[in-house]
PLY file of the C-alpha trace (Angstrom):
ply
format ascii 1.0
element vertex 236
property float x
property float y
property float z
element edge 235
property int vertex1
property int vertex2
end_header
127.71 167.68 -16.07
130.97 168.82 -17.61
129.53 170.77 -20.00
127.37 172.69 -17.23
130.76 173.23 -15.55
132.09 174.49 -19.19
128.95 177.06 -19.15
129.27 178.11 -15.70
132.86 178.95 -16.28
131.89 180.53 -19.35
128.89 182.82 -17.16
131.59 183.20 -14.18
133.87 184.86 -17.32
130.77 187.00 -18.86
128.34 186.82 -16.12
125.49 189.36 -17.66
126.65 187.92 -21.48
122.81 185.81 -21.13
121.13 188.87 -19.84
119.13 189.59 -22.53
118.02 185.43 -22.61
117.74 184.88 -19.15
117.60 188.20 -17.28
120.35 189.98 -14.73
118.84 187.78 -11.68
119.24 184.59 -13.82
122.70 185.44 -14.24
123.49 186.25 -11.23
122.65 183.22 -10.12
124.43 181.46 -12.42
127.48 183.44 -11.41
127.27 182.57 -7.39
126.84 178.71 -8.45
129.86 178.92 -10.36
131.58 180.21 -8.32
130.51 178.03 -5.20
131.15 174.84 -7.67
135.06 176.00 -8.02
135.28 176.17 -4.23
133.50 172.83 -3.89
136.21 171.36 -6.03
139.36 172.54 -4.47
137.27 171.06 -1.04
136.87 168.05 -2.42
140.66 168.17 -4.07
141.84 168.82 -0.40
139.54 166.00 0.47
141.14 163.14 -1.51
144.64 164.51 -0.63
143.68 164.05 2.80
142.05 160.51 2.26
145.17 159.44 -0.33
147.32 160.20 2.61
146.10 159.19 5.44
145.46 155.42 3.31
148.98 154.90 2.73
150.10 155.54 5.81
147.63 152.91 6.92
148.67 151.22 4.56
152.75 151.89 6.30
151.47 150.64 9.76
149.83 148.00 8.35
153.29 146.90 7.19
154.96 147.51 10.14
152.88 145.40 12.13
153.29 142.34 9.57
157.15 143.09 10.27
156.40 142.92 14.00
154.43 139.51 14.02
155.60 135.89 12.43
156.77 132.38 12.78
159.77 132.34 11.20
161.33 128.97 12.59
164.96 130.08 13.81
163.65 128.76 17.16
164.23 125.31 15.74
167.76 125.80 13.87
170.01 123.22 14.95
168.39 123.12 18.24
165.60 120.39 18.30
164.57 118.22 21.13
167.74 115.85 19.06
169.94 118.39 19.23
169.58 119.11 22.94
170.25 115.48 23.65
173.61 115.84 21.93
174.32 118.83 24.49
173.27 116.89 27.19
177.01 114.91 26.95
177.96 115.29 30.05
176.19 113.38 32.76
173.57 114.72 34.98
175.60 114.81 38.25
179.21 115.17 39.75
178.25 111.54 41.42
177.53 109.98 37.33
180.70 111.66 35.96
182.14 109.56 38.35
180.84 106.17 37.56
181.46 106.82 33.99
177.39 107.82 33.39
177.06 109.72 30.27
174.57 112.23 29.33
172.66 112.21 25.76
175.38 110.75 24.02
177.04 107.70 25.91
178.32 106.03 22.52
180.44 108.94 22.30
181.11 109.49 25.99
182.32 105.30 26.62
184.79 105.77 23.34
186.62 108.76 25.73
186.45 106.69 29.05
188.03 103.63 27.15
190.68 106.20 26.01
191.12 107.07 28.92
191.71 103.42 30.55
194.41 102.82 27.96
196.97 105.65 28.42
196.49 106.19 32.11
197.93 102.27 33.14
197.05 101.86 36.81
198.61 98.80 39.67
195.34 96.96 40.81
194.36 97.51 44.52
196.09 94.55 45.50
199.58 95.89 43.84
198.90 98.95 45.25
198.36 98.05 48.58
201.69 95.99 48.96
203.41 99.29 49.29
200.79 101.99 50.75
198.00 101.70 53.42
194.71 101.61 52.54
193.96 105.19 53.48
196.41 105.46 50.26
194.33 103.54 48.24
190.90 105.00 48.91
193.05 108.91 48.34
194.37 107.04 44.88
191.22 105.39 43.61
189.20 108.49 44.51
191.91 110.97 42.82
192.07 108.66 40.14
188.40 108.80 39.16
188.81 112.68 39.73
190.58 112.27 37.23
189.49 110.52 34.53
186.37 112.14 34.68
187.71 115.50 34.06
189.69 114.46 31.67
187.06 113.01 29.95
184.95 116.47 30.22
187.74 118.08 28.85
188.53 116.03 25.97
184.60 116.30 24.79
184.32 119.63 25.67
187.52 120.59 23.26
186.63 118.25 20.64
183.18 119.75 20.67
184.98 123.28 20.88
183.98 123.58 16.53
180.92 122.53 16.76
179.93 125.31 18.59
181.63 127.53 15.52
180.12 126.46 13.05
176.34 126.53 14.71
177.52 129.65 15.18
178.92 130.41 11.90
174.93 128.52 9.90
173.42 131.09 12.15
175.34 134.11 11.72
175.43 133.65 7.93
171.09 134.04 8.31
171.68 137.62 8.88
171.13 138.71 4.93
168.51 136.18 4.68
165.89 137.53 7.85
162.67 138.81 5.72
161.61 141.29 8.12
162.34 143.10 11.99
160.31 140.42 13.75
162.53 137.89 11.66
166.02 139.35 12.54
164.77 139.59 16.46
164.19 135.66 16.22
167.41 134.41 14.71
169.26 137.19 16.60
167.55 135.19 19.81
168.81 132.13 18.73
172.13 133.24 18.37
172.21 133.99 21.73
171.04 130.64 23.27
173.60 129.18 21.02
176.40 131.23 23.18
174.02 130.49 26.27
174.89 126.99 25.44
178.31 127.04 24.93
178.99 129.67 28.27
176.97 126.99 29.58
179.29 123.97 29.08
182.41 126.40 30.34
180.50 126.83 33.13
180.83 122.75 33.49
184.03 123.23 32.81
184.82 125.70 35.82
183.19 123.05 38.43
184.86 120.72 37.30
188.36 122.66 38.01
186.96 123.35 40.90
186.49 119.79 41.93
190.04 118.66 40.87
191.25 121.71 43.51
189.59 120.41 45.92
190.37 116.62 45.37
194.14 118.27 45.49
193.64 119.94 48.76
191.26 116.95 50.64
194.67 114.87 49.55
196.83 117.23 51.15
194.69 117.56 54.58
194.68 113.51 54.42
198.65 113.62 54.76
199.27 116.20 57.24
197.04 114.43 59.23
198.48 111.21 58.48
201.77 112.64 59.10
200.52 114.00 62.34
199.17 110.55 63.38
202.56 109.15 62.72
204.25 111.24 64.54
202.58 112.14 67.47
204.52 110.89 70.96
203.25 107.57 72.73
200.27 108.10 74.69
202.16 108.12 78.46
0 1
1 2
2 3
3 4
4 5
5 6
6 7
7 8
8 9
9 10
10 11
11 12
12 13
13 14
14 15
15 16
16 17
17 18
18 19
19 20
20 21
21 22
22 23
23 24
24 25
25 26
26 27
27 28
28 29
29 30
30 31
31 32
32 33
33 34
34 35
35 36
36 37
37 38
38 39
39 40
40 41
41 42
42 43
43 44
44 45
45 46
46 47
47 48
48 49
49 50
50 51
51 52
52 53
53 54
54 55
55 56
56 57
57 58
58 59
59 60
60 61
61 62
62 63
63 64
64 65
65 66
66 67
67 68
68 69
69 70
70 71
71 72
72 73
73 74
74 75
75 76
76 77
77 78
78 79
79 80
80 81
81 82
82 83
83 84
84 85
85 86
86 87
87 88
88 89
89 90
90 91
91 92
92 93
93 94
94 95
95 96
96 97
97 98
98 99
99 100
100 101
101 102
102 103
103 104
104 105
105 106
106 107
107 108
108 109
109 110
110 111
111 112
112 113
113 114
114 115
115 116
116 117
117 118
118 119
119 120
120 121
121 122
122 123
123 124
124 125
125 126
126 127
127 128
128 129
129 130
130 131
131 132
132 133
133 134
134 135
135 136
136 137
137 138
138 139
139 140
140 141
141 142
142 143
143 144
144 145
145 146
146 147
147 148
148 149
149 150
150 151
151 152
152 153
153 154
154 155
155 156
156 157
157 158
158 159
159 160
160 161
161 162
162 163
163 164
164 165
165 166
166 167
167 168
168 169
169 170
170 171
171 172
172 173
173 174
174 175
175 176
176 177
177 178
178 179
179 180
180 181
181 182
182 183
183 184
184 185
185 186
186 187
187 188
188 189
189 190
190 191
191 192
192 193
193 194
194 195
195 196
196 197
197 198
198 199
199 200
200 201
201 202
202 203
203 204
204 205
205 206
206 207
207 208
208 209
209 210
210 211
211 212
212 213
213 214
214 215
215 216
216 217
217 218
218 219
219 220
220 221
221 222
222 223
223 224
224 225
225 226
226 227
227 228
228 229
229 230
230 231
231 232
232 233
233 234
234 235
């Protein structure tokens, strides 16, 4: 084939040099065939370049596709069922909080209850009644329950702050280790979930503060009612 091309180019340069051997008509046909061959070679080169570019683009698209799929395990990092139980340390309801019923970490919660009882001594019901009415006793008992629940909740949450900071640090330290866009997006979603956990704890503490404020208001209303009842004029 290479010999034929060389021969054809030679004929193209001197199309009639072989006229004496093959004749003029044959020389012209060979020259035209050589020209067509050159055109075909140019077309082939263009097609090959187009094919190579298309193949490269297809490879790049495939790589982009791979970057958008995959499971890298970020969702399970410090986010297992066991981790969830630890986060559910607070009681499932306010009523349970007043009864000292813990959520997912009863041992730690009980230690906080015991610590509160040791630090906040109070009179027995009998001794309290020696200097106050039954109504005041009920108010005192309810206020004590609410204060105890609020104290335990706030202490637990405060002691847990550094744990949240460590979790955020662990997750953020993995940013440079993400393999592709999908991995980075998954890690970002996990960070957002951790922030959501922290915001949920903040919401719990806000609810506790609201309960304390509500109880304070209830005590004031009760005191006003008792005072009005005591100060009212005798029935005529």
